[in-house]
C-alpha positions as CSV (number, residue, x, y, z in Angstrom):
1,X,-34.5,15.0,41.9
2,X,-37.7,15.5,43.8
3,X,-40.3,13.0,45.1
4,X,-44.0,12.6,44.8
5,X,-46.9,10.3,44.8
6,X,-49.0,8.9,41.9
7,X,-52.2,8.1,43.7
8,X,-53.8,5.5,41.4
9,X,-56.8,4.5,43.5
10,X,-57.4,0.7,43.2
11,X,-58.6,-0.7,46.5
12,X,-61.3,-3.2,45.3
13,X,-62.0,-4.6,48.8
14,X,-63.1,-1.2,50.1
15,X,-65.9,1.2,49.6
16,X,-64.9,4.2,47.6
17,X,-65.3,6.6,50.5
18,X,-62.9,4.4,52.6
19,X,-60.5,4.1,49.7
20,X,-60.4,7.8,49.1
21,X,-59.8,8.5,52.8
22,X,-56.8,6.2,52.6
23,X,-55.5,7.9,49.5
24,X,-55.8,11.3,51.4
25,X,-54.0,9.8,54.4
26,X,-51.1,8.9,52.1
27,X,-51.1,12.4,50.6
28,X,-51.2,14.0,54.1
29,X,-48.3,11.8,55.2
30,X,-46.3,12.8,52.1
31,X,-47.0,16.4,52.8
32,X,-45.6,16.1,56.3
33,X,-42.5,14.4,55.1
34,X,-41.6,17.0,52.4
35,X,-42.7,15.2,49.2
36,X,-43.1,17.8,46.4
37,X,-46.3,16.7,44.7
38,X,-49.1,14.2,44.5
39,X,-51.1,13.2,41.3
40,X,-54.6,11.8,41.8
41,X,-56.1,9.6,39.2
42,X,-59.6,10.2,37.7
43,X,-61.4,6.9,37.7
44,X,-64.9,7.1,39.1
45,X,-65.0,10.9,39.6
46,X,-62.9,14.0,38.7
47,X,-59.9,14.0,40.9
48,X,-60.5,17.7,41.8
49,X,-63.0,16.5,44.4
50,X,-60.3,14.4,46.2
51,X,-57.7,17.2,45.7
52,X,-60.0,19.8,47.3
53,X,-60.4,17.7,50.4
54,X,-56.6,16.9,50.5
55,X,-55.8,20.6,50.1
56,X,-57.7,21.4,53.4
57,X,-55.5,18.8,55.2
58,X,-52.1,19.7,53.8
59,X,-50.0,22.9,53.5
60,X,-47.2,22.5,51.1
61,X,-47.6,19.5,48.7
62,X,-48.6,20.4,45.1
63,X,-51.7,18.5,44.0
64,X,-52.3,17.4,40.4
65,X,-55.1,15.7,38.4
66,X,-53.7,12.5,37.0
67,X,-55.4,12.9,34.6
68,X,-58.5,14.7,33.2
69,X,-59.6,12.7,30.1
70,X,-60.1,15.5,27.7
71,X,-62.5,13.8,25.3
72,X,-65.2,13.6,28.0
73,X,-65.5,17.4,28.7
74,X,-65.8,20.7,26.9
75,X,-62.4,22.4,27.2
76,X,-64.0,25.5,28.7
77,X,-65.2,23.3,31.6
78,X,-61.7,21.8,32.1
79,X,-60.1,25.3,32.2
80,X,-62.7,26.7,34.6
81,X,-62.4,23.8,37.0
82,X,-58.6,24.0,36.8
83,X,-58.6,27.7,37.8
84,X,-61.2,27.0,40.6
85,X,-59.1,24.2,42.0
86,X,-56.1,26.4,41.8
87,X,-58.0,28.9,44.0
88,X,-59.1,26.2,46.4
89,X,-55.6,24.9,46.8
90,X,-54.1,28.5,47.0
91,X,-51.9,27.9,44.0
92,X,-50.9,24.3,44.5
93,X,-52.9,22.8,41.7
94,X,-51.5,21.1,38.5
95,X,-53.7,20.1,35.5
96,X,-52.9,16.7,34.2
97,X,-54.6,15.7,30.9
98,X,-54.8,12.5,28.9
99,X,-56.9,10.1,26.8
100,X,-58.8,8.2,29.4
101,X,-58.7,4.7,30.6
102,X,-61.1,2.6,28.6
103,X,-62.7,3.2,25.2
104,X,-66.1,2.3,26.6
105,X,-66.0,5.4,28.7
106,X,-66.1,7.4,25.5
107,X,-68.9,5.2,24.3
108,X,-70.9,5.9,27.5
109,X,-70.9,9.6,26.5
110,X,-71.9,8.9,22.9
111,X,-68.4,9.6,21.6
112,X,-66.2,7.8,19.1
113,X,-63.1,6.3,20.8
114,X,-61.3,6.5,17.5
115,X,-61.4,10.3,17.8
116,X,-59.8,10.4,21.2
117,X,-56.2,11.3,20.2
118,X,-57.4,14.1,17.9
119,X,-59.8,15.4,20.6
120,X,-57.0,15.5,23.2
121,X,-54.7,17.5,21.0
122,X,-57.5,20.0,19.9
123,X,-58.7,20.3,23.5
124,X,-55.2,20.9,25.0
125,X,-54.5,23.7,22.5
126,X,-57.9,25.3,23.2
127,X,-57.4,25.1,27.0
128,X,-54.0,26.9,26.6
129,X,-55.6,29.6,24.4
130,X,-58.3,30.1,27.1
131,X,-55.7,30.3,29.8
132,X,-53.8,33.0,27.9
133,X,-56.6,34.9,26.3
134,X,-56.8,38.6,27.0
135,X,-60.5,38.7,26.3
136,X,-63.5,36.6,25.1
137,X,-62.6,33.9,22.7
138,X,-64.7,32.3,19.9
139,X,-64.0,28.8,18.8
140,X,-65.6,26.7,16.0
141,X,-63.8,23.4,15.9
142,X,-64.6,19.8,14.8
143,X,-65.4,18.7,18.4
144,X,-66.5,21.8,20.4
145,X,-67.9,25.2,19.7
146,X,-68.0,28.3,21.9
147,X,-69.0,32.0,21.6
148,X,-67.3,34.7,23.6
149,X,-65.8,32.2,26.0
150,X,-64.1,33.7,29.1
151,X,-62.7,32.2,32.3
152,X,-64.7,33.9,34.9
153,X,-62.6,32.3,37.6
154,X,-59.0,33.4,37.4
155,X,-56.1,31.2,38.6
156,X,-53.7,31.9,41.4
157,X,-50.6,30.8,39.4
158,X,-49.7,32.9,36.5
159,X,-50.3,32.6,33.6
160,X,-52.0,29.4,34.6
161,X,-51.5,26.2,36.6
162,X,-48.8,23.9,35.4
163,X,-50.0,21.3,32.8
164,X,-49.0,17.7,32.3
165,X,-49.9,14.9,29.9
166,X,-50.0,11.2,30.5
167,X,-47.6,9.3,28.2
168,X,-48.0,5.5,28.1
169,X,-47.3,3.6,24.9
170,X,-46.7,5.8,21.8
171,X,-44.7,8.9,21.2
172,X,-47.6,11.1,20.1
173,X,-48.3,12.5,23.5
174,X,-44.6,13.0,24.2
175,X,-44.3,15.1,21.1
176,X,-47.3,17.1,22.1
177,X,-45.8,17.6,25.5
178,X,-42.6,18.9,23.9
179,X,-44.5,21.2,21.6
180,X,-46.7,22.7,24.3
181,X,-44.0,22.5,27.0
182,X,-46.0,20.2,29.3
183,X,-44.9,17.9,32.1
184,X,-44.7,14.2,31.1
185,X,-46.5,11.7,33.4
186,X,-45.6,8.0,33.1
187,X,-47.0,4.9,34.8
188,X,-45.3,2.5,37.1
189,X,-45.4,-0.2,34.4
190,X,-43.5,1.8,31.8
191,X,-40.3,-0.2,30.8
192,X,-37.0,1.6,31.1
193,X,-36.1,1.6,27.3
194,X,-39.4,3.3,26.5
195,X,-38.9,5.8,29.3
196,X,-35.5,6.6,27.8
197,X,-37.1,7.0,24.3
198,X,-39.7,9.3,25.9
199,X,-36.9,11.5,27.3
200,X,-35.0,11.6,24.0
201,X,-38.2,12.5,22.1
202,X,-39.3,15.1,24.6
203,X,-36.1,17.1,24.5
204,X,-36.1,17.0,20.7
205,X,-39.7,18.3,20.5
206,X,-39.0,21.0,23.1
207,X,-36.0,22.3,21.2
208,X,-37.9,22.2,17.9
209,X,-40.7,24.3,19.5
210,X,-38.3,26.8,20.9
211,X,-38.5,25.7,24.6
212,X,-35.6,24.9,26.8
213,X,-34.9,21.2,26.5
214,X,-35.5,19.5,29.9
215,X,-35.7,15.9,31.0
216,X,-36.6,17.4,34.4
217,X,-40.2,17.7,33.0
218,X,-40.5,13.9,33.2
219,X,-42.2,12.1,36.1
220,X,-41.2,8.5,36.6
221,X,-43.4,6.3,38.7
222,X,-42.4,3.1,40.5
223,X,-43.7,1.0,43.4
224,X,-41.3,1.8,46.3
225,X,-41.2,0.3,49.7
226,X,-38.4,0.7,52.3
227,X,-37.8,-1.2,55.5
228,X,-34.8,-1.7,57.7
229,X,-33.7,-4.9,55.8
230,X,-34.5,-6.5,52.5
231,X,-36.2,-9.4,54.2
232,X,-38.4,-7.2,56.3
233,X,-39.4,-5.1,53.2
234,X,-40.4,-8.3,51.3
235,X,-42.2,-9.7,54.2
236,X,-44.2,-6.5,54.7
237,X,-45.2,-6.2,51.0
238,X,-45.6,-9.8,49.9
239,X,-49.2,-10.5,50.7
240,X,-50.5,-7.2,49.6
241,X,-48.6,-7.1,46.3
242,X,-49.5,-10.7,45.4
243,X,-53.1,-9.5,45.7
244,X,-52.3,-6.5,43.5
245,X,-50.7,-8.8,40.8
246,X,-53.8,-10.9,40.8
247,X,-56.1,-7.9,40.4
248,X,-53.9,-6.4,37.7
249,X,-53.7,-9.6,35.6
250,X,-57.5,-10.0,35.8
251,X,-58.5,-6.3,35.2
252,X,-55.6,-4.5,33.4
253,X,-53.5,-7.2,31.8
254,X,-52.4,-4.7,29.1
255,X,-50.4,-2.9,31.8
256,X,-48.6,-6.0,32.8
257,X,-47.6,-7.7,29.5
258,X,-44.1,-6.1,29.5
259,X,-43.4,-7.6,32.9
260,X,-43.9,-11.2,31.8
261,X,-40.8,-13.3,32.4
262,X,-39.0,-14.4,29.2
263,X,-40.9,-17.3,27.6
264,X,-43.7,-17.1,30.3
265,X,-47.2,-15.8,30.6
266,X,-49.1,-13.4,32.8
267,X,-49.5,-16.1,35.3
268,X,-45.7,-16.3,35.7
269,X,-45.5,-12.7,37.1
270,X,-44.7,-13.1,40.8
271,X,-43.8,-10.7,43.6
272,X,-40.3,-12.0,44.0
273,X,-39.7,-11.9,40.2
274,X,-40.7,-8.2,40.1
275,X,-38.5,-7.4,43.1
276,X,-35.5,-9.4,41.8
277,X,-35.6,-7.7,38.3
278,X,-36.1,-4.2,39.7
279,X,-39.6,-3.8,38.3
280,X,-40.6,-2.7,41.8
281,X,-38.2,-1.1,44.3
282,X,-38.6,-3.1,47.6
283,X,-35.8,-3.4,50.1
284,X,-33.5,-1.7,52.6
285,X,-32.4,1.9,52.2
286,X,-29.2,0.8,50.4
287,X,-31.1,-1.6,48.1
288,X,-33.7,1.0,47.1
289,X,-31.1,3.7,46.6
290,X,-29.2,1.4,44.3
291,X,-32.4,0.6,42.3
292,X,-33.2,4.3,41.9
293,X,-29.7,5.1,40.7
294,X,-29.7,2.3,38.2
295,X,-33.2,3.3,37.0
296,X,-32.2,6.9,36.7
297,X,-29.1,6.2,34.6
298,X,-30.7,3.6,32.4
299,X,-33.7,5.9,31.6
300,X,-31.6,8.9,30.9
301,X,-32.9,10.8,33.9
302,X,-36.1,12.5,35.1
303,X,-37.0,15.3,37.4
304,X,-39.4,13.7,39.9
305,X,-39.7,10.1,41.1
306,X,-43.3,9.3,42.1
307,X,-44.2,6.5,44.5
308,X,-47.1,4.4,43.1
309,X,-49.8,4.9,45.7
310,X,-53.5,4.5,46.2
311,X,-53.2,0.7,46.8
312,X,-53.4,-1.3,50.0
313,X,-49.7,-2.0,50.1
314,X,-48.5,-3.4,53.5
315,X,-50.6,-1.5,56.1
316,X,-51.1,2.3,56.4
317,X,-48.8,2.4,59.4
318,X,-46.0,0.4,57.7
319,X,-46.4,2.5,54.5
320,X,-46.0,5.7,56.5
321,X,-42.9,4.2,58.1
322,X,-41.6,3.3,54.7
323,X,-42.1,6.8,53.4
324,X,-40.3,8.3,56.4
325,X,-37.4,5.9,56.1
326,X,-37.1,6.8,52.4
327,X,-37.1,10.5,53.1
328,X,-34.6,10.2,56.0
329,X,-32.2,7.7,54.5
330,X,-32.7,7.4,50.7
331,X,-33.8,10.8,49.4
332,X,-30.7,12.7,50.7
333,X,-28.5,10.3,48.8
334,X,-30.3,10.6,45.4
335,X,-31.7,14.1,45.5
336,X,-28.6,15.5,43.8
337,X,-29.4,13.7,40.6
338,X,-30.3,16.3,38.0
339,X,-30.9,15.3,34.3
340,X,-30.4,18.9,33.1
341,X,-27.3,19.7,35.1
342,X,-24.9,18.6,32.3
343,X,-26.8,20.7,29.7
344,X,-26.8,23.7,32.0
345,X,-23.0,23.4,32.5
346,X,-22.4,23.0,28.8
347,X,-24.5,26.1,28.0
348,X,-22.6,28.1,30.6
349,X,-19.3,27.2,29.0
């Protein structure tokens, strides 16, 4: 198992410039501690802008778009910008793709939200064709057209930067990931039974398409905060996460409905309830390790555990301390977890 960040910028009390600076601070901190990757959400602007600034301040961490909404852009533009960002990051870029956040953002562009899923699939296939093309490519599809298309900017990584797709509610994107051999990105609010179903579906689709089945392609995301004791961790996080709950219930309730206590409502979601039920991993190193091990086993396993980031959790100083404590005292005790180890041993036998 490796570790990363999913930087999902939501700092409503701050200017965007200040918020992005704090996102980059978290990425720089993660780079120094040995985190493998950081995925940056596209909300107000393409994440490649934030990634390019973060790349200049880091040296090892891989940087991914989390994600480019494919319906918004011509596939040629997505592929060109991916290769350009791969150059800027010196081969540390990852292209994440998806459907987008709100249907209204399709409407802003004069597009039909009902076409989003079909557009994503068509665009993903064309982007891969562009990445792998030996020469100019013509395309005459239902959503885009192009004559003699060529990627004038080559990538650093061959044949192209790694690709991922956001998978939230249904299995359609997971099946596409399996068919195209893409990384699977999941949000912090994905319930464990669905995450397990995603893994089962992914390996089936990978095998059917002739790819090596691998749950290691899955990225699982959770809110993670470590302090010396359970009480200290809760005290550090309580105020900030209660504010997060209030914002989420008001602005993205669809992401929270599966966290509602039995027989309750959105208003019954509390910080202590989420900690007690393991929805968020907050506590001492021993507590967080146990939460991760249970989550890993119940979900069927995954390759990378991403910290949910881009929020004003605790304070920047305490968050940096939490990340260091995690890498010093938790990561060494769970890093051995490998969802594909059993399959590899069976194949060798």
